C-alpha positions as CSV (number, residue, x, y, z in Angstrom):
1,X,138.8,-80.2,210.9
2,X,137.1,-81.5,207.6
3,X,134.4,-80.1,206.2
4,X,131.7,-82.6,205.4
5,X,129.0,-82.2,202.3
6,X,126.1,-82.1,202.7
7,X,123.7,-83.8,200.7
8,X,122.5,-82.0,197.8
9,X,119.0,-80.8,197.7
10,X,118.4,-78.3,194.3
11,X,118.4,-80.3,190.6
12,X,120.1,-78.2,188.5
13,X,119.0,-80.6,185.4
14,X,116.3,-79.3,183.2
15,X,112.8,-80.8,183.2
16,X,111.2,-82.2,180.2
17,X,108.8,-79.7,180.3
18,X,111.8,-76.8,179.9
19,X,113.1,-79.3,177.4
20,X,109.7,-79.1,175.4
21,X,109.4,-75.4,175.9
22,X,113.0,-74.6,174.4
23,X,112.7,-76.9,171.6
24,X,109.2,-76.6,170.3
25,X,109.5,-73.9,168.3
26,X,112.2,-75.6,166.2
27,X,110.8,-78.6,166.3
28,X,107.6,-76.4,164.8
29,X,110.4,-74.9,162.1
30,X,111.3,-78.3,161.1
31,X,107.9,-79.5,160.4
32,X,106.6,-76.7,158.4
33,X,110.0,-77.1,156.1
34,X,108.8,-80.8,155.6
35,X,105.3,-80.4,154.9
36,X,105.9,-77.8,152.3
37,X,108.3,-79.3,151.1
38,X,106.6,-82.9,150.5
39,X,103.4,-80.3,149.4
40,X,105.5,-79.0,146.5
41,X,107.4,-82.2,145.5
42,X,103.6,-83.4,145.1
43,X,102.1,-80.3,143.6
44,X,105.1,-80.3,141.4
45,X,105.3,-83.9,140.4
46,X,102.9,-84.6,138.4
47,X,103.2,-81.3,136.3
48,X,106.5,-81.9,134.5
49,X,106.5,-85.5,134.3
50,X,107.8,-86.3,130.5
51,X,108.5,-82.9,129.6
52,X,108.9,-82.4,125.9
53,X,108.9,-86.1,125.7
54,X,107.4,-87.2,122.5
55,X,106.7,-90.7,124.4
56,X,104.3,-88.8,127.0
57,X,100.4,-88.2,127.0
58,X,101.0,-86.0,130.4
59,X,100.1,-82.1,130.0
60,X,103.7,-80.9,129.3
61,X,104.7,-84.4,127.4
62,X,104.7,-83.8,123.5
63,X,102.7,-87.1,122.1
64,X,100.3,-85.0,120.6
65,X,102.8,-83.9,118.2
66,X,104.7,-86.9,117.3
67,X,100.7,-88.4,116.5
68,X,100.5,-85.1,113.8
69,X,103.8,-85.9,112.4
70,X,103.4,-89.7,112.3
71,X,100.3,-89.2,110.1
72,X,102.2,-87.1,107.5
73,X,104.8,-89.9,107.3
74,X,107.0,-87.9,109.5
75,X,109.2,-90.6,111.3
76,X,110.2,-89.5,115.0
77,X,112.7,-91.4,116.8
78,X,114.1,-90.2,120.4
79,X,118.0,-90.7,121.4
80,X,119.1,-89.8,124.8
81,X,122.9,-89.8,123.8
82,X,125.3,-87.4,122.0
83,X,126.7,-90.2,119.6
84,X,123.4,-91.2,118.5
85,X,122.1,-87.7,118.1
86,X,125.4,-86.9,115.7
87,X,125.0,-90.3,114.1
88,X,121.8,-89.2,113.1
89,X,122.9,-85.7,111.6
90,X,121.7,-85.7,107.8
91,X,120.0,-84.3,105.3
92,X,116.8,-85.6,105.6
93,X,116.4,-85.1,109.5
94,X,115.5,-82.8,111.8
95,X,117.1,-83.0,115.1
96,X,115.2,-81.1,118.2
97,X,117.2,-80.8,121.3
98,X,115.0,-80.3,123.9
99,X,117.1,-79.5,126.7
100,X,119.9,-77.3,125.0
101,X,121.0,-75.9,128.5
102,X,121.8,-79.3,129.5
103,X,124.7,-80.0,127.5
104,X,128.5,-79.6,128.3
105,X,130.5,-77.0,126.3
106,X,131.8,-80.2,124.4
107,X,128.6,-81.9,123.9
108,X,127.5,-78.3,122.4
109,X,130.4,-77.9,120.2
110,X,130.1,-81.8,119.1
111,X,126.6,-81.4,118.2
112,X,127.1,-77.8,116.2
113,X,129.9,-79.5,114.1
114,X,127.5,-82.6,113.5
115,X,124.6,-80.4,112.1
116,X,126.4,-77.6,110.4
117,X,126.9,-78.2,106.8
118,X,124.9,-81.7,107.1
119,X,121.7,-80.3,105.4
120,X,119.2,-80.6,107.9
121,X,117.5,-78.6,110.1
122,X,118.6,-77.9,114.3
123,X,115.9,-77.3,116.5
124,X,116.7,-75.8,119.9
125,X,114.2,-75.1,122.8
126,X,114.4,-72.3,124.9
127,X,118.5,-72.2,124.8
128,X,119.7,-68.8,127.4
129,X,123.9,-70.0,127.7
130,X,124.1,-72.5,125.0
131,X,122.7,-70.5,122.6
132,X,125.9,-68.7,121.6
133,X,128.0,-72.3,120.7
134,X,124.8,-74.0,119.0
135,X,123.6,-71.1,116.7
136,X,126.7,-68.7,116.4
137,X,125.1,-65.0,116.3
138,X,122.5,-65.4,118.4
139,X,122.8,-64.4,122.1
140,X,119.7,-64.5,124.7
141,X,117.7,-60.8,126.3
142,X,118.1,-61.2,129.8
143,X,114.2,-59.7,129.9
144,X,111.5,-62.5,128.8
145,X,108.5,-61.8,127.1
146,X,105.7,-61.1,129.0
147,X,102.9,-61.7,126.2
148,X,103.0,-65.6,125.6
149,X,100.8,-65.0,122.5
150,X,102.4,-62.9,119.6
151,X,102.1,-62.3,116.1
152,X,104.3,-63.6,113.7
153,X,105.3,-60.4,111.6
154,X,108.2,-61.8,109.4
155,X,108.8,-63.2,105.7
156,X,108.9,-66.6,107.5
157,X,106.5,-69.0,105.0
158,X,106.2,-71.2,108.0
159,X,105.2,-68.2,110.7
160,X,103.2,-66.5,108.1
161,X,100.8,-69.8,107.4
162,X,100.5,-70.4,111.0
163,X,99.7,-67.0,112.1
164,X,99.5,-66.1,116.0
165,X,101.1,-68.9,118.1
166,X,102.3,-69.2,121.6
167,X,106.2,-68.5,121.5
168,X,106.8,-65.8,123.8
169,X,109.5,-66.8,126.2
170,X,112.7,-66.1,125.6
171,X,114.0,-63.3,124.0
172,X,116.7,-63.6,121.4
173,X,119.1,-60.6,119.8
174,X,120.9,-61.7,116.2
175,X,123.4,-60.0,113.9
176,X,123.2,-62.8,111.9
177,X,123.0,-62.2,107.8
178,X,120.3,-63.5,106.5
179,X,118.7,-65.0,109.8
180,X,114.5,-64.6,110.1
181,X,113.4,-63.1,112.9
182,X,109.7,-64.4,113.7
183,X,106.9,-63.5,116.7
184,X,109.0,-60.0,118.4
185,X,108.3,-59.1,122.0
186,X,109.0,-55.3,122.4
187,X,111.1,-55.4,119.6
188,X,113.0,-58.7,120.0
189,X,112.3,-61.8,118.4
190,X,111.1,-65.1,120.2
191,X,111.6,-67.4,117.5
192,X,115.1,-67.1,115.0
193,X,116.0,-69.0,111.5
194,X,119.7,-69.1,111.2
195,X,120.3,-70.4,107.8
196,X,123.8,-72.6,107.8
197,X,126.9,-71.2,106.2
198,X,126.3,-74.4,103.9
199,X,125.1,-77.2,103.0
200,X,121.1,-75.9,102.5
201,X,120.2,-76.7,106.2
202,X,119.1,-74.3,109.0
203,X,119.0,-73.5,112.6
204,X,115.5,-72.7,114.1
205,X,115.4,-71.0,118.1
206,X,112.2,-71.6,120.0
207,X,111.7,-69.0,122.9
208,X,109.2,-71.2,124.2
209,X,108.4,-74.8,124.4
210,X,104.6,-74.5,124.3
211,X,104.0,-75.0,120.7
212,X,105.1,-78.5,121.3
213,X,103.0,-79.4,124.8
214,X,100.3,-82.0,124.5
215,X,98.1,-79.4,126.1
216,X,99.0,-75.8,124.3
217,X,98.9,-77.7,120.6
218,X,95.2,-77.1,120.0
219,X,95.4,-73.1,121.0
220,X,96.5,-70.2,118.1
221,X,98.4,-71.4,114.9
222,X,100.4,-73.6,117.7
223,X,100.0,-77.4,115.9
224,X,100.6,-75.7,112.2
225,X,103.6,-73.9,113.7
226,X,105.5,-76.9,115.3
227,X,104.2,-79.5,111.9
228,X,105.7,-77.2,109.4
229,X,109.6,-76.7,111.7
230,X,109.2,-80.5,112.7
231,X,108.0,-82.1,109.0
232,X,110.2,-80.2,107.1
233,X,112.6,-83.5,106.6
234,X,110.7,-86.8,106.4
235,X,112.7,-87.9,109.7
236,X,112.8,-86.1,113.4
237,X,115.5,-87.2,116.0
238,X,114.1,-86.2,119.3
239,X,117.3,-85.5,121.8
240,X,116.4,-85.5,125.3
241,X,120.2,-84.6,126.7
242,X,120.6,-87.6,129.8
243,X,122.9,-87.0,132.7
244,X,124.2,-91.0,132.0
245,X,125.1,-90.2,128.9
246,X,129.0,-90.4,129.4
247,X,129.9,-88.0,127.6
248,X,127.5,-85.7,130.1
249,X,131.2,-86.8,132.6
250,X,133.5,-84.6,130.6
251,X,132.9,-80.8,131.5
252,X,136.3,-80.1,130.6
253,X,138.8,-78.4,133.0
254,X,136.4,-76.5,135.0
255,X,136.9,-75.8,138.8
256,X,133.4,-76.6,141.3
257,X,132.6,-72.9,140.6
258,X,132.4,-72.9,136.8
259,X,129.8,-75.8,137.5
260,X,127.9,-73.7,139.7
261,X,124.8,-72.0,138.1
262,X,125.1,-67.6,138.3
263,X,121.9,-67.5,140.6
264,X,124.0,-69.6,143.2
265,X,127.2,-67.1,143.2
266,X,125.3,-64.3,142.9
267,X,123.1,-65.0,145.5
268,X,126.2,-66.4,148.0
269,X,127.5,-63.1,147.2
270,X,124.8,-61.5,148.5
271,X,124.5,-63.2,151.5
272,X,128.1,-62.1,152.0
273,X,127.6,-58.7,151.5
274,X,124.5,-58.9,153.8
275,X,126.3,-60.6,156.6
276,X,129.2,-58.2,156.5
277,X,127.0,-54.6,156.7
278,X,125.0,-56.7,159.8
279,X,128.5,-56.8,161.8
280,X,129.5,-53.3,160.7
281,X,125.9,-52.2,162.0
282,X,126.2,-54.0,165.0
283,X,129.7,-53.2,165.8
284,X,129.8,-49.3,165.5
285,X,131.3,-47.7,168.7
286,X,129.0,-44.6,169.1
287,X,131.7,-43.3,171.7
288,X,133.0,-43.7,175.3
289,X,130.5,-46.4,177.4
290,X,128.7,-43.8,180.5
291,X,128.1,-44.8,183.6
292,X,124.5,-44.4,184.4
293,X,122.5,-44.9,187.4
294,X,120.0,-47.9,187.4
295,X,116.3,-46.6,187.3
296,X,115.1,-48.8,189.7
297,X,117.1,-51.0,192.2
298,X,117.7,-54.1,191.7
299,X,117.7,-56.8,194.5
300,X,121.1,-58.6,195.4
301,X,119.5,-62.0,195.0
302,X,118.2,-61.3,191.8
303,X,121.4,-60.5,190.0
304,X,122.9,-63.5,191.5
305,X,120.5,-65.5,190.3
306,X,121.0,-64.1,186.5
307,X,124.0,-64.6,186.6
308,X,123.4,-68.1,187.6
309,X,121.4,-68.5,185.1
310,X,123.7,-67.2,182.8
311,X,126.5,-69.1,183.8
312,X,123.9,-72.1,183.7
313,X,123.0,-71.4,179.8
314,X,126.9,-71.1,178.7
315,X,127.8,-74.7,180.6
316,X,130.2,-72.6,182.3
317,X,130.8,-74.9,185.4
318,X,134.2,-73.5,185.8
319,X,133.9,-69.9,186.0
320,X,130.9,-70.5,188.4
321,X,133.7,-72.3,190.4
322,X,136.1,-70.1,190.3
323,X,133.7,-67.2,191.2
324,X,132.2,-69.2,194.8
325,X,136.2,-70.1,195.3
326,X,137.5,-66.2,195.3
327,X,134.5,-65.0,196.8
328,X,135.0,-67.2,199.6
329,X,138.4,-66.8,200.5
330,X,138.1,-63.2,200.2
331,X,135.6,-63.1,203.0
332,X,137.5,-65.7,205.0
333,X,140.8,-64.0,204.8
334,X,139.8,-61.0,207.3
335,X,138.5,-63.7,210.3
336,X,141.7,-65.6,210.2
337,X,144.0,-62.8,210.1
338,X,145.6,-63.0,206.7
339,X,145.5,-59.1,204.4
340,X,143.1,-59.6,201.5
341,X,146.3,-58.9,198.8
342,X,147.4,-62.7,199.9
343,X,143.4,-64.0,200.4
344,X,144.3,-66.3,197.3
345,X,147.6,-67.2,197.9
346,X,147.2,-70.6,199.1
347,X,150.7,-70.6,201.5
348,X,149.9,-68.0,203.4
349,X,145.8,-68.9,203.4
350,X,145.8,-72.0,204.2
351,X,148.1,-72.1,207.6
352,X,145.9,-69.4,208.9
353,X,142.5,-71.2,208.1
354,X,143.9,-75.2,209.4
355,X,145.1,-73.1,212.8
356,X,141.9,-71.7,213.3
357,X,139.8,-74.7,212.3
358,X,142.2,-77.4,213.4
359,X,141.9,-79.2,210.0
360,X,143.8,-80.8,207.8
361,X,145.1,-78.6,204.8
362,X,145.0,-81.0,202.1
363,X,141.1,-81.0,202.5
364,X,141.1,-77.2,202.4
365,X,143.2,-76.9,199.4
366,X,140.7,-79.3,197.8
367,X,138.0,-77.0,198.5
368,X,139.2,-73.6,197.8
369,X,141.6,-74.2,195.5
370,X,140.6,-77.6,193.6
371,X,139.6,-78.3,189.9
372,X,136.4,-77.0,188.6
373,X,133.8,-79.4,189.3
374,X,133.1,-82.1,186.1
375,X,128.9,-81.4,186.3
376,X,126.1,-79.6,187.9
377,X,125.6,-81.8,191.2
378,X,129.7,-81.6,191.9
379,X,128.9,-77.5,191.3
380,X,126.2,-77.8,193.7
381,X,127.7,-80.1,196.2
382,X,130.9,-77.7,196.3
383,X,128.9,-74.4,196.8
384,X,127.3,-76.2,200.0
385,X,130.9,-76.9,201.5
386,X,131.7,-73.5,201.0
387,X,129.1,-72.2,202.5
388,X,129.5,-74.9,205.4
389,X,133.1,-73.5,206.0
390,X,132.4,-70.2,206.4
391,X,129.8,-70.8,208.6
392,X,132.4,-72.5,210.7
393,X,134.7,-70.1,210.3
394,X,132.5,-67.7,211.7
395,X,130.9,-69.6,214.9
396,X,132.2,-68.0,218.1
């Protein structure tokens, strides 16, 4: 007897409402992230446009300083490559490096070699990692200055004439002999002038760029300090390092991890430590498992539905089909006189079942021992066929 599959009456496909209910949380989080990114980009796009650029009139540009220097006969020329910066080295030139930390190790070394002994002045704006190469003998302090406006408290004539200025930012330590340390914060200077070993030049390290900004130039003694530092020579070369500079591509023999900022490396390490601690916490064992009675009675139908939902969520149609076939074989075996121990042996169960139903073996073999269904509809059809087969066997 061949068991015919009745038409499927239940749909296992999720409805549109169910899909929306499951996905709306993720979609809302993605939308919030995109909106936040756009807002941050809009807020910050104008604030730092042309930062420390002597051609920019934006609040964080430096056009005002360049204009005041021009009134005093000091020319300002903007360069963006290492070659131009090195060619400008001379006793009558002040080289200002706007973003020293953007230079590669090789670029830092070449800039220092070009200015050392040239008799000119080098001004470094807020260097941290690069200061040891560009100004040997000076190192940054990890803690920044809490106050932005500081007193000179040094013998440097430019600082004494300028008076109070907004130099609070990166603090420095120096062991160089003859260095002028000005505008201290908690005992450490935020402006250091380091005389060159030969040639009469010097290097000035600024812990804050505020005295060069358009919107801060008219405050305190910022203008006076900026003009004195930049106007000591008749020419100012304003070096804005660019990633398009051919020399910037030579980063030396560095690995990918050497090029990553230290903050990313430490952050990744902390994530790994947190993940390891979380794994240990979740994997801890408090002792052997102890069977306990359920506090309430659960109907068998609810347990079946719950297990079915888990199978459906995991797309485990193969396991669900195996469970259905195994239970059906275990129930059919006693009805056709087969021991329960041999209920899952096709050579024993199928002949007895065929003799009882007078059906063909191949159909029963595919039904009870066949491959897993390919989709949810096939799984439902299999369940209906197994149910019909058991009903037929039980029929007197």
